[in-house]
N, CA, C and O of each residue as an XYZ file, in Angstrom:
740
protein
N      52.246      3.564    109.843
C      53.038      3.505    110.771
C      54.150      1.934    110.593
O      53.616      0.825    110.609
N      55.229      2.043    110.480
C      56.382      1.412    110.150
C      57.739      1.381    111.067
O      58.774      1.837    110.582
N      57.733      0.893    112.266
C      58.684      0.992    113.057
C      59.514     -0.479    113.305
O      59.098     -1.624    113.127
N      60.651     -0.080    113.711
C      61.622     -1.431    113.865
C      62.326     -1.407    114.704
O      63.002     -0.382    114.793
N      62.529     -2.453    115.697
C      63.253     -2.571    117.000
C      64.350     -3.774    116.574
O      64.689     -4.454    115.605
N      64.687     -3.528    118.101
C      65.740     -4.569    118.455
C      64.909     -5.286    119.769
O      64.456     -4.471    120.572
N      64.666     -6.725    120.063
C      64.190     -7.277    120.703
C      65.227     -7.545    121.554
O      66.228     -8.039    121.035
N      65.243     -7.261    123.201
C      66.040     -7.099    124.275
C      66.114     -8.543    124.712
O      67.198     -8.936    125.144
N      65.060     -9.412    124.652
C      65.055    -10.796    125.161
C      66.349    -11.703    124.653
O      67.253    -12.301    125.237
N      65.858    -11.432    122.834
C      66.809    -12.440    122.068
C      67.598    -12.254    121.396
O      68.338    -13.122    120.934
N      67.672    -10.513    121.053
C      68.429     -9.796    120.295
C      68.249     -9.795    118.786
O      69.086     -9.438    117.957
N      67.074    -10.234    118.573
C      66.321    -10.670    117.296
C      65.800     -9.051    116.691
O      65.867     -8.064    117.423
N      65.363     -8.988    115.475
C      64.738     -7.922    114.660
C      63.507     -8.085    115.162
O      63.117     -9.212    115.471
N      62.348     -6.445    115.385
C      60.872     -6.837    115.782
C      60.651     -5.547    114.867
O      61.377     -4.561    114.995
N      59.667     -5.600    113.987
C      58.872     -4.841    113.241
C      57.340     -4.815    113.440
O      56.681     -5.852    113.376
N      56.789     -3.611    113.683
C      55.199     -3.384    113.521
C      54.717     -2.377    112.434
O      54.898     -1.161    112.363
N      54.250     -2.978    111.852
C      53.341     -2.055    110.630
C      52.143     -1.914    110.989
O      51.762     -2.922    111.583
N      50.985     -0.746    110.864
C      50.098     -0.594    110.668
C      49.644      0.364    109.665
O      50.242      1.392    109.345
N      48.331     -0.135    109.110
C      48.290      0.550    107.745
C      46.226      0.135    107.166
O      45.452     -0.778    106.878
N      46.314      1.275    107.294
C      44.364      0.871    106.805
C      43.652     -0.137    108.110
O      43.113     -1.153    107.672
N      43.602      0.017    109.469
C      43.193     -0.548    110.341
C      43.849     -2.024    110.393
O      43.498     -2.818    111.266
N      44.708     -2.318    109.528
C      45.433     -3.932    109.565
C      46.959     -3.807    110.483
O      47.785     -3.456    109.641
N      47.318     -3.879    111.178
C      48.542     -4.006    112.204
C      48.946     -5.387    111.711
O      48.190     -6.323    111.448
N      50.605     -5.336    111.611
C      51.168     -6.542    111.557
C      52.429     -6.337    112.265
O      53.175     -5.358    112.235
N      52.537     -7.467    112.928
C      53.791     -7.747    114.097
C      54.678     -8.838    113.384
O      54.256     -9.992    113.305
N      56.159     -8.409    112.757
C      56.766     -9.479    112.376
C      57.836     -9.331    113.195
O      58.478     -8.294    113.364
N      58.089    -10.815    113.908
C      59.135    -11.439    114.774
C      59.010    -12.751    114.928
O      57.864    -13.200    114.940
N      60.008    -13.559    115.062
C      60.394    -14.852    115.152
C      59.691    -15.544    116.498
O      59.599    -16.771    116.536
N      59.282    -14.865    117.415
C      58.820    -15.298    118.910
C      57.389    -15.171    119.003
O      56.755    -14.128    119.162
N      57.033    -16.121    118.909
C      55.131    -15.884    119.040
C      54.817    -15.580    120.641
O      53.753    -15.136    121.071
N      55.753    -15.853    121.266
C      55.535    -15.458    122.669
C      55.773    -13.192    122.899
O      55.337    -12.261    123.577
N      56.661    -13.454    121.870
C      57.040    -11.563    121.879
C      55.600    -11.287    121.279
O      54.839    -10.606    121.966
N      55.190    -11.734    120.121
C      54.028    -11.729    119.303
C      52.708    -11.390    120.616
O      52.618    -10.208    120.949
N      52.079    -12.053    121.069
C      51.164    -12.505    122.045
C      51.362    -11.505    122.924
O      50.490    -10.642    123.030
N      52.509    -11.448    123.686
C      52.638    -10.142    124.328
C      52.578     -8.742    123.814
O      52.291     -7.839    124.601
N      52.836     -8.477    122.506
C      53.109     -6.950    121.946
C      50.892     -7.297    121.663
O      50.141     -6.529    122.264
N      50.608     -7.813    121.256
C      49.159     -7.679    121.167
C      48.333     -7.816    122.156
O      47.439     -6.974    122.242
N      48.380     -8.570    122.857
C      47.922     -8.381    124.683
C      48.410     -7.085    125.102
O      47.572     -6.590    125.855
N      49.452     -6.288    124.931
C      49.205     -5.238    125.754
C      48.633     -3.841    124.341
O      48.271     -2.754    124.792
N      48.623     -4.005    123.042
C      48.287     -3.013    122.708
C      46.807     -3.274    122.556
O      46.146     -2.272    122.280
N      46.255     -4.231    122.661
C      44.792     -4.570    122.878
C      44.078     -4.288    124.089
O      42.864     -4.088    124.130
N      45.070     -4.272    125.351
C      44.912     -3.555    126.532
C      44.643     -2.373    126.597
O      43.762     -1.899    127.314
N      45.612     -1.554    125.612
C      45.721     -0.240    126.077
C      45.047      0.357    124.926
O      44.726      1.537    125.066
N      44.753     -0.232    123.775
C      43.421      0.210    122.902
C      41.715      0.061    123.353
O      40.603      0.316    122.891
N      42.135     -0.332    124.164
C      40.559     -1.241    124.495
C      39.596     -2.117    123.879
O      38.368     -2.183    123.831
N      40.834     -2.942    123.302
C      40.028     -4.092    122.189
C      39.590     -5.011    122.976
O      40.238     -5.483    123.910
N      38.461     -5.332    122.657
C      37.933     -6.835    123.451
C      37.894     -8.105    123.161
O      38.030     -9.092    123.883
N      37.582     -7.936    121.395
C      37.505     -8.974    120.473
C      38.764     -8.495    119.380
O      38.844     -7.425    118.777
N      39.888     -9.887    119.334
C      40.585     -9.740    117.605
C      40.907    -10.825    117.790
O      41.140    -11.227    118.930
N      41.027    -11.762    116.484
C      41.205    -12.563    116.196
C      42.359    -12.532    114.749
O      42.496    -11.498    114.095
N      42.835    -13.342    114.537
C      44.649    -13.146    113.813
C      44.874    -14.390    113.170
O      44.249    -15.417    113.436
N      45.716    -14.296    112.374
C      46.482    -15.041    111.897
C      47.955    -14.682    112.126
O      48.330    -13.550    112.432
N      48.928    -15.969    111.916
C      50.079    -15.970    112.191
C      51.012    -17.154    111.428
O      50.742    -18.355    111.411
N      51.880    -16.671    110.962
C      53.264    -17.380    110.302
C      54.213    -18.019    110.949
O      55.245    -17.358    110.827
N      54.449    -19.248    111.762
C      55.591    -19.066    112.692
C      55.927    -20.782    112.601
O      55.466    -21.694    113.286
N      57.081    -20.819    111.285
C      57.623    -21.755    110.813
C      58.328    -22.638    111.720
O      58.130    -23.853    111.728
N      58.968    -22.176    112.317
C      60.242    -22.729    113.716
C      59.019    -23.147    114.465
O      59.160    -24.358    114.638
N      57.805    -22.733    115.039
C      57.221    -23.064    115.808
C      55.747    -23.957    115.857
O      54.932    -24.286    116.719
N      55.982    -24.178    113.998
C      55.317    -24.954    113.727
C      55.916    -26.352    113.914
O      55.272    -27.252    114.453
N      57.296    -26.530    113.410
C      57.806    -27.594    113.491
C      57.951    -28.113    114.583
O      57.605    -29.279    114.771
N      58.613    -27.194    115.746
C      58.669    -27.632    116.757
C      57.599    -28.042    117.584
O      57.815    -28.593    118.663
N      56.159    -27.754    117.049
C      54.792    -28.175    117.354
C      55.060    -29.924    116.887
O      55.344    -30.895    117.588
N      54.876    -29.822    115.725
C      54.729    -30.988    114.783
C      56.221    -32.271    115.836
O      56.128    -33.420    115.403
N      56.987    -32.175    116.601
C      58.180    -32.761    117.020
C      57.300    -32.848    118.189
O      57.668    -33.741    118.952
N      56.248    -32.208    118.583
C      55.945    -32.382    120.282
C      54.915    -33.817    119.975
O      54.939    -34.920    120.522
N      53.791    -33.139    118.576
C      52.972    -34.043    118.408
C      52.829    -35.255    118.222
O      51.825    -35.945    118.400
N      54.283    -35.661    117.695
C      54.793    -37.136    117.190
C      55.414    -37.413    118.616
O      55.112    -38.588    118.823
N      56.156    -36.930    119.759
C      56.363    -37.408    120.785
C      55.397    -37.941    121.432
O      55.572    -39.051    121.934
N      53.865    -37.113    121.597
C      53.048    -37.683    122.168
C      52.304    -38.599    121.652
O      51.679    -39.137    122.566
N      52.018    -39.114    120.510
C      52.184    -40.021    119.753
C      52.797    -41.167    120.257
O      52.140    -42.129    120.655
N      54.535    -41.108    120.271
C      54.803    -42.226    120.634
C      54.839    -42.774    122.304
O      54.841    -43.912    122.772
N      54.861    -41.596    122.868
C      54.731    -42.094    124.029
C      53.218    -42.567    124.453
O      53.167    -43.198    125.510
N      51.809    -42.313    123.669
C      50.659    -42.855    124.079
C      50.986    -44.536    123.403
O      50.364    -45.493    123.865
N      51.887    -44.698    122.430
C      51.478    -46.015    122.125
C      52.757    -46.788    122.656
O      52.774    -47.954    122.261
N      53.423    -46.565    123.149
C      54.657    -47.017    124.303
C      53.482    -47.676    125.745
O      53.406    -48.743    126.354
N      52.876    -46.614    125.785
C      51.671    -46.380    127.301
C      51.246    -47.783    126.789
O      51.724    -48.792    127.306
N      50.580    -47.833    126.035
C      49.485    -48.675    125.179
C      50.352    -50.053    125.433
O      49.910    -50.853    126.258
N      51.542    -50.334    124.760
C      52.036    -51.471    124.850
C      52.593    -51.954    125.985
O      52.533    -53.162    126.214
N      53.183    -51.128    126.813
C      53.276    -51.574    128.763
C      52.013    -52.228    129.255
O      51.828    -53.225    129.954
N      51.148    -51.311    128.643
C      49.896    -51.212    129.605
C      49.214    -53.328    129.292
O      48.615    -54.165    129.967
N      49.804    -53.255    127.925
C      49.112    -54.504    127.157
C      50.080    -56.017    127.948
O      49.640    -57.147    128.158
N      51.162    -55.589    128.170
C      51.985    -56.839    128.356
C      52.038    -56.749    129.873
O      52.578    -57.747    130.350
N      51.624    -55.818    130.817
C      51.376    -55.623    132.397
C      50.388    -56.703    132.344
O      50.547    -57.611    133.160
N      49.128    -56.794    131.313
C      47.996    -57.049    131.964
C      48.092    -58.933    131.578
O      47.419    -59.903    131.926
N      49.141    -58.762    130.811
C      49.232    -60.608    130.421
C      50.034    -60.969    131.010
O      49.974    -62.198    131.013
N      50.944    -60.572    131.651
C      51.609    -60.779    133.210
C      50.963    -60.684    134.444
O      51.359    -61.226    135.475
N      50.345    -60.253    134.374
C      49.069    -60.318    135.680
C      48.258    -61.491    135.543
O      48.077    -62.301    136.452
N      47.746    -61.572    134.329
C      47.025    -62.707    133.786
C      47.866    -64.346    134.045
O      47.336    -65.384    134.443
N      49.241    -64.130    133.684
C      49.919    -65.340    133.993
C      50.308    -65.482    135.239
O      50.641    -66.606    135.616
N      50.342    -64.544    136.000
C      50.472    -64.897    137.267
C      49.550    -65.235    138.141
O      49.909    -65.496    139.289
N      47.928    -65.313    137.715
C      47.031    -65.397    138.090
C      47.081    -67.306    137.865
O      46.958    -68.254    138.640
N      47.215    -67.230    137.066
C      47.124    -68.845    136.339
C      48.344    -69.498    137.308
O      47.982    -70.340    138.130
N      49.539    -69.200    137.255
C      50.559    -69.573    138.088
C      50.670    -70.014    139.469
O      51.420    -70.855    139.964
N      49.470    -69.031    140.170
C      49.220    -68.945    141.562
C      48.167    -70.305    141.770
O      48.066    -70.919    142.832
N      47.456    -70.605    140.581
C      46.598    -71.521    140.582
C      46.992    -72.808    140.720
O      46.787    -73.651    141.594
N      47.721    -72.811    139.484
C      48.645    -73.943    139.326
C      49.612    -74.489    140.824
O      49.775    -75.647    141.209
N      50.105    -73.290    141.403
C      50.991    -73.625    142.859
C      50.100    -73.833    143.990
O      50.524    -74.226    145.077
N      49.074    -73.622    143.798
C      47.737    -74.084    144.927
C      47.644    -75.407    144.373
O      47.545    -76.260    145.255
N      47.644    -75.934    142.999
C      46.884    -76.943    142.733
C      48.107    -78.066    143.391
O      47.745    -78.906    144.214
N      49.322    -77.999    143.018
C      50.628    -78.671    143.216
C      50.646    -78.666    144.488
O      51.208    -79.677    144.908
N      50.109    -77.650    145.688
C      50.470    -77.713    147.197
C      49.064    -78.958    147.355
O      49.496    -80.030    147.779
N      47.642    -78.965    147.108
C      46.795    -79.498    147.349
C      47.480    -81.422    146.847
O      47.290    -82.356    147.626
N      47.890    -81.531    146.092
C      48.910    -82.311    145.410
C      50.204    -82.984    146.193
O      50.794    -84.052    146.028
N      50.351    -82.086    146.947
C      51.489    -82.676    147.572
C      52.715    -82.501    146.827
O      53.702    -82.706    147.534
N      53.052    -82.099    145.284
C      54.336    -81.847    144.578
C      54.856    -81.004    144.888
O      54.773    -79.935    144.283
N      55.599    -81.186    145.971
C      56.440    -80.035    146.411
C      57.570    -79.562    145.292
O      57.798    -78.353    145.339
N      58.240    -80.227    144.396
C      59.265    -79.965    143.541
C      58.407    -79.096    142.583
O      58.856    -77.959    142.440
N      57.248    -79.383    141.880
C      56.560    -78.584    140.694
C      56.384    -77.454    141.477
O      56.745    -76.346    141.081
N      55.761    -77.673    142.757
C      55.782    -75.724    143.355
C      56.515    -74.991    143.270
O      56.458    -73.811    142.925
N      57.625    -75.868    143.708
C      58.824    -74.662    143.697
C      59.235    -74.060    142.454
O      59.790    -72.969    142.327
N      58.992    -74.671    141.777
C      59.137    -74.094    139.980
C      58.265    -73.125    139.783
O      58.431    -71.959    139.426
N      57.313    -73.727    140.052
C      56.000    -72.618    140.178
C      56.329    -71.260    140.573
O      56.296    -70.119    140.114
N      56.641    -71.850    141.568
C      56.914    -70.337    142.535
C      58.357    -69.638    142.197
O      58.469    -68.423    142.361
N      59.304    -70.309    141.790
C      60.384    -69.732    141.044
C      59.961    -69.010    140.059
O      60.497    -67.923    139.840
N      58.719    -69.565    139.125
C      58.696    -68.779    138.089
C      57.877    -67.441    138.043
O      57.986    -66.529    137.224
N      56.860    -67.562    139.336
C      56.191    -66.772    139.518
C      57.458    -65.431    140.075
O      57.314    -64.292    139.630
N      58.173    -65.626    140.671
C      59.226    -64.799    141.235
C      59.976    -64.002    140.170
O      60.040    -62.774    140.122
N      60.475    -64.779    139.412
C      60.843    -63.978    137.665
C      59.439    -63.369    137.024
O      59.595    -62.149    137.081
N      58.694    -63.528    136.689
C      57.764    -62.785    136.374
C      57.507    -61.324    137.072
O      57.679    -60.265    136.468
N      56.976    -61.442    138.727
C      57.071    -60.533    139.220
C      58.038    -59.472    139.443
O      57.596    -58.411    139.884
N      59.336    -59.581    139.205
C      60.644    -59.220    138.934
C      60.137    -58.626    137.277
O      59.586    -57.528    137.345
N      60.205    -58.965    136.436
C      59.861    -58.417    135.287
C      58.769    -57.530    135.259
O      58.833    -56.434    134.701
N      57.502    -58.068    135.992
C      56.652    -56.842    136.568
C      56.629    -55.765    136.711
O      55.948    -54.876    136.200
N      57.800    -55.778    137.825
C      58.437    -54.449    138.405
C      58.778    -53.929    137.657
O      58.358    -52.788    137.466
N      59.847    -54.580    136.739
C      60.517    -53.605    136.337
C      59.542    -53.058    134.640
O      59.926    -52.068    134.017
N      58.511    -53.778    134.236
C      57.824    -52.806    133.141
C      57.466    -51.865    134.128
O      57.881    -50.739    133.855
N      56.706    -51.965    135.400
C      56.121    -50.789    135.852
C      56.830    -49.203    136.124
O      56.395    -48.051    136.150
N      58.189    -49.871    136.309
C      59.113    -48.951    136.514
C      59.058    -48.233    134.819
O      58.849    -47.037    134.613
N      59.209    -48.895    134.126
C      59.405    -48.012    132.408
C      58.183    -47.541    132.295
O      58.154    -46.453    131.720
N      56.670    -48.151    132.788
C      55.526    -47.244    132.862
C      55.341    -46.186    133.438
O      54.398    -45.480    133.080
N      56.188    -45.789    134.484
C      56.154    -45.044    135.134
C      57.155    -43.612    134.382
O      56.929    -42.408    134.258
N      58.144    -44.388    134.059
C      58.837    -43.671    133.212
C      58.210    -42.785    132.148
O      57.839    -41.614    132.233
N      58.183    -43.666    131.084
C      56.659    -43.214    130.131
C      55.858    -42.118    130.504
O      56.039    -41.015    129.989
N      54.732    -42.380    131.603
C      53.755    -41.677    132.150
C      54.559    -39.945    132.548
O      54.096    -38.809    132.445
N      55.728    -40.384    132.950
C      56.445    -38.801    133.198
C      57.063    -38.087    131.824
O      57.033    -36.864    131.964
N      57.292    -38.255    131.291
C      57.597    -38.082    129.704
C      56.654    -37.463    129.233
O      56.710    -36.293    128.854
N      55.569    -38.263    129.201
C      54.553    -38.082    128.374
C      53.703    -36.665    128.980
O      53.038    -35.863    128.324
N      54.009    -36.677    130.611
C      53.234    -35.666    131.089
C      53.812    -34.600    130.853
O      53.072    -33.660    130.561
N      55.136    -34.374    130.884
C      56.279    -33.534    130.339
C      55.801    -33.054    128.659
O      55.546    -31.872    128.429
N      55.738    -33.886    127.796
C      55.058    -33.268    126.773
C      54.148    -32.731    126.400
O      54.134    -31.909    125.484
N      53.096    -33.152    127.134
C      51.756    -32.611    127.178
C      51.974    -31.258    127.921
O      51.656    -30.217    127.346
N      52.470    -31.232    129.093
C      53.007    -29.616    128.999
C      53.664    -28.800    128.048
O      53.494    -27.593    127.877
N      54.171    -29.305    127.648
C      54.753    -28.720    126.511
C      53.739    -28.232    125.786
O      53.565    -27.027    125.969
N      52.761    -28.915    124.769
C      52.081    -28.410    123.951
C      50.823    -27.636    124.954
O      50.133    -26.831    124.328
N      50.615    -27.745    125.855
C      49.554    -27.003    126.783
C      50.227    -25.431    126.270
O      49.767    -24.636    125.451
N      51.565    -25.346    127.152
C      52.343    -24.314    126.784
C      52.394    -23.570    125.492
O      52.411    -22.344    125.384
N      52.420    -24.547    124.407
C      52.137    -23.893    122.950
C      50.959    -23.199    122.477
O      50.953    -22.243    121.701
N      49.757    -23.880    123.122
C      48.358    -23.494    122.919
C      48.355    -22.142    123.648
O      47.831    -21.089    123.285
N      49.120    -22.433    124.855
C      48.283    -20.654    125.259
C      49.226    -20.116    124.463
O      48.575    -19.453    123.655
N      50.525    -19.987    124.168
C      50.999    -19.033    123.877
C      50.674    -18.791    122.292
O      51.276    -17.862    121.754
N      49.697    -19.619    121.452
C      49.331    -19.114    120.517
C      47.874    -18.616    120.557
O      47.216    -18.017    119.707
N      47.591    -19.004    121.687
C      46.296    -18.173    122.175
C      46.574    -16.908    122.695
O      45.549    -16.226    122.702
N      47.637    -16.270    123.172
C      47.218    -14.703    123.366
C      47.788    -13.826    122.283
O      47.968    -12.613    122.387
N      48.055    -14.576    121.227
C      47.804    -13.850    119.904
C      46.299    -13.312    119.614
O      46.262    -12.408    118.779
N      45.521    -13.563    119.955
C      44.141    -13.267    119.954
C      43.405    -12.905    121.265
O      43.692    -13.451    122.330
N      42.321    -11.842    121.128
C      41.576    -11.514    122.124
C      40.177    -11.887    122.213
O      39.347    -11.948    121.306
N      40.048    -12.124    123.448
C      38.064    -12.324    123.626
C      37.517    -13.859    123.444
O      37.957    -14.936    123.847
N      36.564    -13.560    122.798
C      36.498    -15.127    122.421
C      36.464    -15.957    121.173
O      35.630    -16.808    120.865
N      37.788    -15.455    120.342
C      38.447    -16.292    119.548
C      39.661    -16.918    120.341
O      40.276    -17.915    119.963
N      39.923    -16.205    121.484
C      41.412    -17.132    122.345
C      40.595    -18.082    123.118
O      40.912    -19.220    123.466
N      39.519    -17.460    123.328
C      38.827    -18.765    124.392
C      38.278    -19.909    123.710
O      38.114    -20.902    124.418
N      37.943    -20.001    122.443
C      37.525    -20.372    121.153
C      38.437    -21.658    121.201
O      38.194    -22.818    121.533
N      39.884    -20.855    120.626
C      40.851    -21.530    120.162
C      41.551    -22.510    121.583
O      42.249    -23.508    121.406
N      41.217    -22.018    122.805
C      41.587    -22.567    123.637
C      40.981    -24.330    124.276
O      41.461    -25.395    124.666
N      39.538    -23.628    124.014
C      38.887    -24.738    123.940
C      38.398    -26.252    122.854
O      37.839    -27.345    122.954
N      39.033    -25.416    121.899
C      39.021    -26.591    120.834
C      39.995    -27.496    121.036
O      39.946    -28.712    121.225
N      41.181    -26.485    120.950
C      42.569    -27.505    121.102
C      42.496    -28.739    122.188
O      42.732    -29.938    122.035
N      42.001    -27.854    123.558
C      41.494    -28.935    124.932
C      40.614    -30.305    123.979
O      41.098    -31.423    123.803
N      39.526    -29.937    123.573
C      38.760    -30.963    123.024
C      39.579    -31.672    122.160
O      39.339    -32.878    122.215
N      40.667    -31.300    121.199
C      41.094    -32.353    120.406
C      42.081    -33.269    121.277
O      42.191    -34.485    121.124
N      42.740    -32.545    122.159
C      43.897    -33.220    123.114
C      43.025    -34.195    123.491
O      43.318    -35.320    123.086
N      41.630    -34.050    124.423
C      40.782    -34.694    124.957
C      40.436    -36.247    124.117
O      40.671    -37.407    124.452
N      39.881    -35.753    123.087
C      39.615    -36.827    121.962
C      40.830    -37.208    121.029
O      40.678    -37.315    119.812
N      42.035    -37.407    121.652
C      43.026    -37.774    121.154
C      43.664    -37.387    119.751
O      44.475    -38.159    119.240
N      43.346    -36.327    119.188
C      43.274    -35.798    117.711
C      44.432    -34.835    117.948
O      44.186    -33.631    117.863
N      45.540    -35.196    118.205
C      46.449    -33.946    118.308
C      46.870    -33.823    117.188
O      47.457    -32.747    117.069
N      46.855    -34.595    116.012
C      47.531    -33.999    114.732
C      46.218    -32.611    113.777
O      46.461    -31.913    112.792
N      45.350    -32.669    114.335
C      44.354    -31.499    114.185
C      44.576    -30.299    114.906
O      43.632    -29.536    114.697
N      45.438    -29.798    115.679
C      46.044    -28.798    116.667
C      46.613    -27.988    115.831
O      46.101    -26.872    115.912
N      47.560    -28.059    114.955
C      48.133    -27.089    113.664
C      46.871    -26.163    113.261
O      46.733    -24.968    113.524
N      46.193    -26.810    112.725
C      44.969    -26.392    111.971
C      44.185    -25.657    112.659
O      43.842    -24.592    112.145
N      43.657    -26.020    114.063
C      43.036    -24.940    114.911
C      43.704    -23.823    115.242
O      43.260    -22.691    115.435
N      44.736    -24.200    115.291
C      45.500    -22.958    115.745
C      46.008    -21.875    114.767
O      46.557    -20.796    114.991
N      45.673    -22.466    113.656
C      45.437    -21.455    112.490
C      47.111    -20.912    112.089
O      47.157    -19.872    111.431
N      48.395    -21.540    112.440
C      49.378    -21.248    112.340
C      50.312    -21.726    110.918
O      51.485    -21.374    110.804
């Protein structure tokens, strides 16, 4: 069997060949390939299917996602460290302000509270940055999860479940660099 189509989703070519119990789907869209494989396996009642794929554009996009995850994680760590340093400085200044109050040095106490006010304002700004970073990180992780799901759809049964669980373990272990190898793309 050797049939060619034009995909109605994106007007790109789609070709399906089958010879000697080997089927090949030629398309640039991994989602379309997954849909075709899922539907064919359901129709043919195939319960186990492992596959290999080559989607260079998808792999490049996934590489950018992995890079973004690394950058957002590094920024999150840096912001958390800076916020912890600011919190420790605030604790120290509060003790100093209390000492000034007990000693009756109101002028120095006012200076300490002015410094505390500025540090607190900076800390609130850092919190907003961290909140924005976290939202961006969650968005990128959502994209990563969608890519993993699309990649898993080109498999059926145990191979599909194994890929999903391996990828989740890699993400939890912060080993996102090996995801492309796990997905075998």
